[in-house]
Structure formats: C-alpha cells, structure tokens
C-alpha positions in Angstrom: -77.6 5.4 -65.3 -79.7 6.4 -61.9 -83.3 7.5 -62.5 -84.3 10.7 -60.5 -87.2 10.0 -58.7 -89.7 12.0 -56.3 -89.5 8.9 -54.2 -87.2 10.4 -50.7 -87.2 7.1 -49.0 -85.0 5.4 -51.9 -83.1 9.0 -52.4 -82.1 8.3 -48.3 -81.1 4.7 -48.8 -79.3 5.7 -51.8 -77.3 8.3 -49.8 -76.9 6.3 -46.3 -75.5 2.7 -49.3 -73.3 5.0 -50.8 -71.4 6.5 -47.5 -71.1 3.3 -46.2 -68.9 2.2 -49.7 -67.2 5.3 -49.2 -66.1 4.6 -45.3 -65.3 1.0 -46.6 -63.5 1.6 -49.0 -61.4 5.3 -47.5 -60.8 2.8 -44.3 -59.5 -0.1 -47.2 -57.0 3.1 -48.9 -55.9 4.1 -45.6 -54.6 0.2 -44.1 -53.0 -0.5 -47.9 -51.4 2.6 -47.8 -49.7 1.8 -44.5 -48.9 -1.4 -45.1 -47.0 0.7 -48.1 -44.6 2.0 -44.7 -44.2 -0.4 -43.6 -40.6 -1.7 -42.2 -38.6 -3.0 -39.2 -39.6 -0.7 -37.2 -43.1 -0.3 -37.0 -44.5 -4.2 -38.2 -42.7 -7.6 -36.9 -41.3 -7.9 -40.8 -37.4 -8.6 -40.2 -35.1 -6.2 -41.0 -34.0 -7.9 -44.0 -36.9 -6.7 -45.7 -36.4 -3.1 -45.0 -34.0 -3.3 -48.5 -30.8 -1.3 -49.6 -32.7 1.9 -48.8 -33.7 0.9 -45.5 -33.4 3.4 -43.3 -32.6 3.7 -39.0 -35.8 2.5 -37.3 -37.6 5.9 -35.5 -36.9 4.1 -32.5 -35.6 1.0 -31.3 -38.4 -1.0 -29.4 -35.7 -1.4 -26.6 -33.6 1.5 -26.0 -30.2 1.5 -26.0 -28.0 2.8 -22.3 -26.4 5.5 -24.0 -24.1 5.4 -20.5 -22.1 3.0 -21.3 -18.7 3.7 -23.1 -17.3 2.1 -25.7 -15.7 -1.2 -26.4 -15.3 -4.2 -24.4 -17.6 -3.5 -21.1 -16.2 -4.4 -17.0 -16.7 -7.9 -16.8 -16.0 -8.6 -20.1 -13.6 -11.7 -20.9 -12.1 -10.6 -24.7 -10.8 -13.2 -26.8 -7.8 -11.8 -27.4 -4.4 -14.2 -27.9 -1.9 -14.0 -24.9 0.9 -16.0 -25.1 1.2 -19.9 -23.4 4.4 -21.0 -21.4 4.7 -24.3 -23.1 4.4 -23.8 -26.4 4.1 -27.5 -28.3 7.2 -26.4 -30.9 10.4 -24.7 -30.4 12.2 -22.7 -33.8 15.4 -20.5 -32.7 16.4 -18.4 -35.1 19.8 -16.7 -34.2 22.7 -14.8 -37.0 25.3 -17.1 -37.9 28.2 -14.7 -38.7 28.9 -11.3 -37.0 27.7 -8.6 -38.8 30.7 -5.4 -37.9 33.7 -8.1 -39.0 32.0 -11.3 -40.7 33.7 -13.8 -38.2 31.5 -17.0 -37.7 29.3 -17.5 -34.0 29.2 -20.6 -32.1 26.8 -21.3 -29.3 23.3 -20.5 -28.3 22.7 -16.4 -28.3 20.7 -15.1 -25.3 16.7 -15.0 -25.8 16.4 -10.9 -27.0 12.3 -11.5 -27.3 10.1 -14.1 -28.8 6.5 -14.4 -30.6 4.0 -17.5 -30.7 2.3 -18.1 -33.3 -1.2 -20.0 -33.2 -2.3 -22.2 -36.2 -4.2 -25.5 -36.4 -2.1 -28.8 -36.7 -2.1 -30.6 -40.4 -5.2 -31.9 -40.6 -5.9 -36.2 -40.9 -7.5 -38.9 -39.6 -6.5 -40.5 -36.6 -6.5 -44.3 -36.4 -7.8 -46.9 -33.6 -7.5 -50.4 -34.1 -8.9 -52.7 -31.7 -8.0 -55.8 -31.2 -9.7 -59.0 -29.9 -7.7 -61.2 -28.1 -8.0 -65.2 -27.0 -6.5 -66.9 -24.3 -7.0 -71.0 -23.5 -7.1 -71.1 -19.9 -5.2 -74.2 -18.5 -8.4 -75.9 -18.1 -8.4 -76.1 -21.5 -11.4 -73.5 -22.4 -10.9 -71.0 -25.1 -11.6 -66.7 -23.7 -11.8 -63.8 -25.8 -12.1 -59.6 -25.3 -15.4 -58.2 -26.6 -15.3 -55.4 -28.7 -17.2 -51.8 -27.1 -20.1 -51.3 -28.0 -20.0 -48.5 -30.0 -16.9 -50.1 -32.2 -19.4 -52.5 -34.6 -18.2 -52.6 -38.1 -14.8 -53.4 -39.8 -13.8 -49.6 -40.1 -16.4 -46.9 -39.0 -16.2 -43.5 -38.1 -15.8 -42.8 -34.5 -18.0 -39.8 -32.8 -15.6 -37.0 -32.7 -15.9 -36.0 -36.4 -20.1 -37.5 -36.6 -20.2 -34.7 -33.8 -18.6 -32.3 -35.7 -20.2 -32.7 -38.8 -23.6 -32.5 -37.0 -22.9 -29.4 -35.7 -21.2 -27.8 -38.9 -24.0 -28.8 -40.1 -26.6 -27.1 -37.7 -25.4 -24.7 -36.6 -23.4 -23.5 -39.6 -25.9 -24.8 -42.3 -23.5 -26.9 -44.3 -25.4 -29.0 -46.5 -24.6 -32.9 -45.4 -23.5 -33.1 -49.3 -21.1 -30.3 -48.9 -19.3 -31.4 -46.0 -18.2 -34.7 -47.8 -16.2 -32.4 -49.8 -15.8 -30.4 -46.6 -13.5 -33.4 -45.4 -12.3 -34.4 -48.9 -10.3 -31.4 -49.3 -9.5 -31.6 -45.2 -8.5 -34.8 -44.6 -8.4 -36.4 -47.6 -10.9 -38.7 -46.5 -14.7 -38.3 -48.2 -17.7 -39.4 -45.4 -21.0 -40.4 -47.4 -23.9 -38.6 -47.2 -26.0 -41.6 -46.1 -23.5 -42.1 -43.1 -23.7 -38.6 -41.7 -26.9 -39.4 -42.1 -27.5 -42.7 -40.3 -24.8 -40.0 -37.6 -27.5 -37.3 -37.2 -30.2 -40.9 -36.7 -28.0 -41.8 -34.2 -27.8 -38.1 -32.1 -31.8 -38.0 -32.3 -31.8 -41.1 -30.2 -29.2 -40.9 -27.7 -30.5 -36.7 -27.1 -34.1 -38.3 -26.2 -33.4 -38.0 -22.4 -31.7 -35.0 -23.1 -34.4 -33.4 -24.5 -36.5 -34.4 -21.3 -34.5 -32.9 -19.6 -34.0 -29.7 -21.2 -38.1 -29.9 -21.0 -38.0 -30.4 -17.6 -35.8 -26.8 -16.6 -38.0 -25.1 -18.8 -41.5 -26.1 -17.2 -39.9 -25.6 -13.7 -38.4 -22.0 -14.3 -39.9 -19.0 -13.4 -40.3 -17.5 -16.5 -40.4 -18.9 -19.4 -40.1 -17.5 -23.8 -42.4 -18.8 -26.0 -42.6 -18.5 -29.9 -43.8 -19.8 -33.1 -42.4 -19.3 -37.0 -43.7 -20.9 -40.2 -41.5 -23.1 -42.3 -41.9 -26.1 -44.6 -41.7 -29.2 -44.4 -41.9 -31.6 -47.3 -43.2 -29.2 -49.5 -46.6 -28.1 -47.1 -46.7 -25.6 -43.6 -45.9 -26.3 -40.9 -44.7 -24.8 -37.5 -41.5 -24.5 -35.7 -42.2 -23.9 -31.7 -39.8 -23.0 -29.0 -39.5 -22.4 -25.6 -36.6 -21.3 -24.1 -34.8 -19.7 -20.4 -31.6 -17.9 -20.7 -30.2 -21.6 -19.7 -32.3 -24.3 -21.6 -33.7 -24.0 -25.1 -36.4 -26.9 -26.8 -37.8 -26.4 -30.4 -40.1 -28.6 -31.8 -41.9 -28.7 -35.2 -46.1 -29.3 -35.5 -47.6 -30.0 -38.8 -50.9 -27.1 -36.6 -50.5 -23.9 -34.8 -52.1 -23.6 -32.6 -53.8 -25.5 -30.0 -53.6 -29.3 -30.9 -49.6 -28.0 -31.3 -49.7 -26.1 -27.7 -51.5 -29.5 -26.4 -49.1 -32.3 -28.4 -46.8 -34.5 -26.3 -43.7 -32.2 -27.6 -45.2 -28.5 -25.9 -44.3 -27.8 -22.4 -45.9 -24.7 -23.1 -49.5 -25.6 -21.1 -47.6 -27.0 -18.4 -45.5 -24.5 -17.5 -47.0 -22.8 -14.6 -44.6 -19.5 -14.0 -44.8 -16.8 -16.1 -44.9 -17.2 -20.0 -44.3 -14.8 -22.1 -45.3 -14.4 -25.9 -47.3 -12.6 -28.2 -50.7 -12.2 -28.5 -51.9 -15.4 -30.5 -54.6 -16.3 -28.3 -54.2 -20.0 -28.5 -51.6 -19.0 -26.1 -53.9 -17.9 -23.6 -57.1 -20.8 -24.4 -54.4 -23.5 -23.5 -51.6 -21.9 -20.6 -52.1 -22.7 -16.9 -49.3 -20.5 -16.1 -49.6 -16.7 -16.0 -49.0 -15.0 -19.0 -47.2 -11.6 -20.1 -47.5 -9.9 -23.9 -43.8 -8.8 -25.4 -43.5 -5.5 -25.5 -41.5 -5.1 -28.4 -44.6 -6.2 -30.6 -46.7 -3.5 -29.1 -44.3 -0.8 -29.3 -43.9 -1.7 -33.1 -47.7 -2.3 -33.9 -48.1 1.5 -31.8 -44.9 2.9 -34.3 -47.2 1.6 -37.5 -50.3 3.7 -35.6 -48.2 6.9 -35.2 -46.0 7.1 -38.3 -50.1 7.0 -39.7 -50.8 10.2 -37.4 -52.4 8.4 -35.1 -51.7 10.9 -32.1 -53.1 8.8 -28.8 -50.4 5.6 -30.2 -47.2 7.4 -30.1 -47.9 8.6 -26.5 -49.0 5.3 -25.4 -45.9 3.6 -26.3 -43.3 6.4 -25.2 -45.5 5.6 -22.0 -44.8 1.9 -22.1 -40.5 2.5 -23.0 -41.1 5.5 -19.8 -42.4 2.3 -17.5 -39.7 -0.3 -18.3 -37.3 1.4 -18.3 -38.3 2.6 -14.8 -38.9 -0.9 -14.5 -35.2 -1.3 -14.9 -34.9 -0.3 -11.5 -37.5 -3.1 -10.4 -41.2 -3.5 -9.6 -43.0 0.0 -9.4 -45.0 0.1 -6.6 -47.0 2.4 -4.4 -47.1 5.7 -5.7 -45.9 5.0 -9.0 -47.6 2.4 -10.1 -50.5 4.2 -9.1 -49.3 7.2 -11.7 -48.6 4.6 -14.3 -51.9 2.8 -14.3 -54.1 6.6 -14.6 -51.9 7.0 -17.8 -52.3 4.1 -19.6 -56.2 4.6 -18.9 -56.0 7.4 -20.1 -54.2 6.7 -23.3 -57.0 3.9 -23.9 -60.0 6.8 -23.3 -57.9 9.6 -26.0 -57.6 5.9 -28.6 -61.3 5.3 -27.8 -62.4 8.4 -29.6 -59.6 8.2 -32.7 -59.9 5.5 -33.6 -62.8 4.0 -35.8 -65.3 0.9 -35.5 -67.4 0.2 -38.6 -71.0 -1.5 -38.8 -72.4 -1.7 -42.1 -76.3 -1.1 -42.4 -79.1 -2.7 -44.4 -81.6 0.2 -45.9 -84.2 -0.1 -42.7 -80.6 0.9 -40.9 -80.2 -2.1 -39.2 -77.0 -3.4 -38.8 -75.9 -6.1 -41.6 -73.7 -8.0 -38.8 -70.9 -7.0 -40.7 -68.0 -4.8 -39.3 -64.8 -3.0 -40.0 -62.2 -2.4 -37.8 -59.3 -0.2 -38.0 -56.1 -1.4 -37.2 -55.8 0.8 -34.6 -59.1 -0.2 -33.1 -58.3 -3.3 -33.0 -54.9 -2.5 -30.8 -56.9 -0.5 -28.5 -59.0 -3.4 -27.7 -56.4 -6.0 -27.1 -54.4 -2.8 -24.5 -57.6 -2.9 -23.0 -59.0 -6.2 -22.3 -54.7 -7.3 -21.6 -53.7 -4.5 -19.4 -52.6 -7.0 -16.8 -50.4 -8.9 -18.8 -48.8 -5.8 -20.8 -48.0 -4.3 -17.5 -47.0 -7.2 -16.1 -42.6 -6.6 -17.2 -43.4 -3.4 -14.8 -46.0 -4.6 -12.2 -44.1 -8.5 -11.4 -41.7 -8.9 -10.8 -38.8 -11.0 -13.5 -40.9 -10.4 -15.7 -39.0 -8.9 -18.9 -40.2 -6.5 -21.0 -39.5 -7.9 -24.4 -39.9 -12.4 -25.6 -36.4 -11.5 -27.2 -35.5 -14.4 -25.5 -37.3 -16.9 -28.0 -37.1 -14.1 -31.0 -33.4 -15.3 -30.7 -33.5 -18.9 -30.1 -36.2 -19.5 -32.9 -34.7 -17.7 -34.7 -32.8 -21.2 -36.0 -35.5 -22.3 -37.7 -35.7 -19.2 -40.3 -31.5 -19.1 -41.3 -32.2 -22.6 -42.0 -34.9 -21.8 -44.0 -33.3 -18.9 -45.9 -30.1 -21.3 -46.8 -31.6 -24.4 -47.4 -35.5 -22.8 -47.9 -37.1 -26.3 -46.9 -36.9 -30.1 -45.0 -37.6 -32.0 -47.2 -39.3 -34.8 -44.4 -41.0 -34.5 -40.9 -38.1 -37.1 -40.0 -35.7 -34.7 -40.7 -36.8 -31.6 -39.5 -38.3 -32.8 -36.2 -34.0 -34.5 -35.8 -33.0 -30.9 -36.9 -35.1 -29.3 -34.2 -33.5 -31.8 -31.7 -30.3 -31.3 -31.8 -30.7 -27.5 -32.7 -32.5 -26.8 -29.3 -29.4 -29.2 -27.7 -26.6 -27.2 -29.1 -28.3 -23.6 -28.2 -28.8 -24.9 -24.8 -24.4 -26.0 -24.3 -23.3 -22.9 -25.4 -26.0 -20.5 -23.3 -24.2 -22.8 -20.6 -20.8 -22.1 -22.0 -20.8 -25.7 -23.3 -18.2 -26.9 -25.8 -21.1 -27.8 -28.6 -18.6 -30.4 -30.5 -17.1 -31.6 -27.4 -20.2 -32.0 -25.7 -22.2 -33.7 -28.8 -19.1 -36.2 -29.2 -20.0 -37.2 -25.1 -23.8 -37.6 -26.6 -22.5 -40.1 -29.8 -20.3 -42.3 -27.1 -22.7 -42.1 -23.5 -20.8 -40.1 -21.6 -22.7 -37.1 -21.3 -22.6 -35.5 -18.1 -25.1 -32.4 -17.3 -22.9 -30.0 -15.4 -24.8 -27.6 -12.8 -25.9 -24.7 -14.0 
C-alpha cells in the first residue's frame, strides 16, 4: 500500500520509476507478440516451422523471374528415356497362326514397331578371385607374384560395394545397420556394420589430400560463401561450418562457434582474400581478412518481420533492397544510379531512426543506470547503418551475389542428417561425415557420378578433372 505524502520529490521519483517500468513492459510485450507471428518469411525459421496452416510468404526473399514460361527452360538437358541402338537383350513377338485362315505362319516376320524396357539387372555380388602363382627359375630360385595392395585379406568386399554403402549412408541418410539388411535383401549377403565403419574410416583417411585441394580452391575463389549451424555431437552442442563456391564444398565441425573455430586448421575463412558472403555474426568481421558482403535474404526476412509489426521504414527499406537486386542482375550500379541508390538508403535510415527507440534506464536522481533496452528494429537499423558497404556490395560490386543461399544449400546436409539421426554419437564419426559429405557435394556440383568417384578414391585411382 502506497502512503501519500507531501514530498513532491518522492512522488516525482515514483512516477519516473513507474514510467520506466511501463516502457520496459510495453517493449517486452511488443517483442513477445512479434515472436508469435514469426514464420519462414519474416525470420530465420525454416518452412517446416510454419506448420500445416502455413500461408505463402508475403514477399519471397529472392523474387522469381515471372517472364519465364512453364516447363523446361532453354538449355535444360532433360531426363526423358530415349531408345538406344544396341539393347542388351532382344525378344521378338510374332503371330503363330493367321487370324483369317488359321494356317501356321513360318519364318521371321517383318519388323513393324519396337519398344524398349529399361530395368535393373538381377542384383548379385560379382566375385573376383586373385591367385598367387609361383615359378621356379632354372637357377633353382623360387619366385612368386604379389597381391595388389587393395587385396589384403582372404575374403573381402570391393571398393564399389563400400562406395555405394557410404553414398547411401551420407547422401541418402540410410543408417549403417539398415544397410546390412538392404544388402541382405538385395544381393543375398549381409554386410556387417563394423565393415562399413571401417570403410568410412578408410574413405576419411584417403580423402585428406582431396579435401586439401577443395580448401585451396575455395581460398583462391573470388567469391566464397560461409555459414554455420548448431549440431548435437556426443551429447553436446557443437557447430557445423561450410565454406563453399559454385564448384567446391568444404564442411567441418567444431566445438566452438566463434573466432576459435574460424581460426582453426579446419577452417579456411581467415585465408580467403576475396569476397566472403555471410550473415552478420560478429566473429566473421573480427577474423576475416577478405572483403565482406552480407546476405540480403537474411536482411529482407528481418525487415519483413518489422513491416508486419507496423514499421513503415522497414517495408520501404525491404522494397529498396529488392529493387536494387533486380537492377544489379544486369550488372553493378554506377554513376547516377549508384548515387541515387545510396541517397535513398540514407533517407530510409533517417526515417527508421525516427521510428525506432532505444531506452536508457535512469535512477531516482535522473542518472543513467548503465542499463539499456534496444528494440529489435533499432538493432537492425544500427547494423544497416554501420555495415552499409557490406549490405550494398551486391549492388555496387561485380560478381557479389545478393544472398548467401549457396552456403545455406550446402549446409543443409547437416540439418537433414540431424532430423533423421538427431545427433552424431562421436566426434570422430561427425568429422568423417563432414569430410565425406563435402566431397560428395563437390562431385555433384561438377557433374561427376558420386558412386564412381568415391569408388575411385577407395581404390586409389581418383584424379581431378578440369572444371
């Protein structure tokens, strides 16, 4: 119960305190209400979080070109089956008797039409026996041949079966213990999980020089994409990182998210001297030596959330960035167009500064307590102001993309794996998966058959093609 006194100073202090509490609570309510409306169009949540009642995004992060016609685009190779001149098997179908008189027809009829059926051959294991032969020279010396290095046991599985198992496990997320059942039903031979783990370890070791080459290519690229995501490894939170280009993917896992991970021997971020595209995580700016570019798709989603909350400046800034993206697809802006784009950007920042708020809490004597509360919009506004060059790099610099979608697509390997398996049980297994997934992603980007290339790695015949 408050006691009303004649002390005006105490009443003023009480009013000030209640006013600050009211501002703080109102700001907190606004922030919590905004969280309830989050979806994949106005936050970093994936589309799967939208639920069954999800609605189309108000504005996609990257507008699609609506001038294209439906169906395959020019240059699309297509995958329609086409007849081949030399089929593996030939079966003829002809009439036995005449449909008019019933007489028996003899000889080979004339070809009228043909059809081809493409199917898998009957599955089974192909067994190759290696025999060691001995010769006795005329001088009396006994000589015998040598087994190839890859043939190290009386009975063993070959590189094709191992490579197929690892691709099915890594790319298609079939657990190793289920692969044993698959091989049993497919070829009649169950492959033990221990055998597949040994093959995974072998591939991890033999991919070391291949991974080094991938890292060198990412470092040498004029533009590289970088991102990270949380993972459960051995019951603890760890982080999966990606550094990639349109042709190469490097993945690794580290216990830390910040500078320690980016400066580790696994990471190439510190060595990249070209454009590095990423989100606004502070560690990228404190470590990177290259030129930074921020992901526009991230910014558009954040601006969309503020626009949904009634911030006019955010909606205008979102449309401005998307308009610049459309213009920059024809090439970087220069001259008057660049000047006008910068002026509009500055105008919208000034407009946002009038609409956002930054609370400084005061004590009873009116002095700052050192406590601050910044609205979500104010924090974004500060980033857009302090990182102008990085935000607008896509519009003003040649070759810099608008978004970091390349890294997000390459990092999806980890997220899908986590959804299927929930976690990695050991650090070693996580490291093996990351190196193998990065290699398979690189092979797909270069249009190379992942099964054949991993087989070549395991049998020691892998070579880089000119890309």
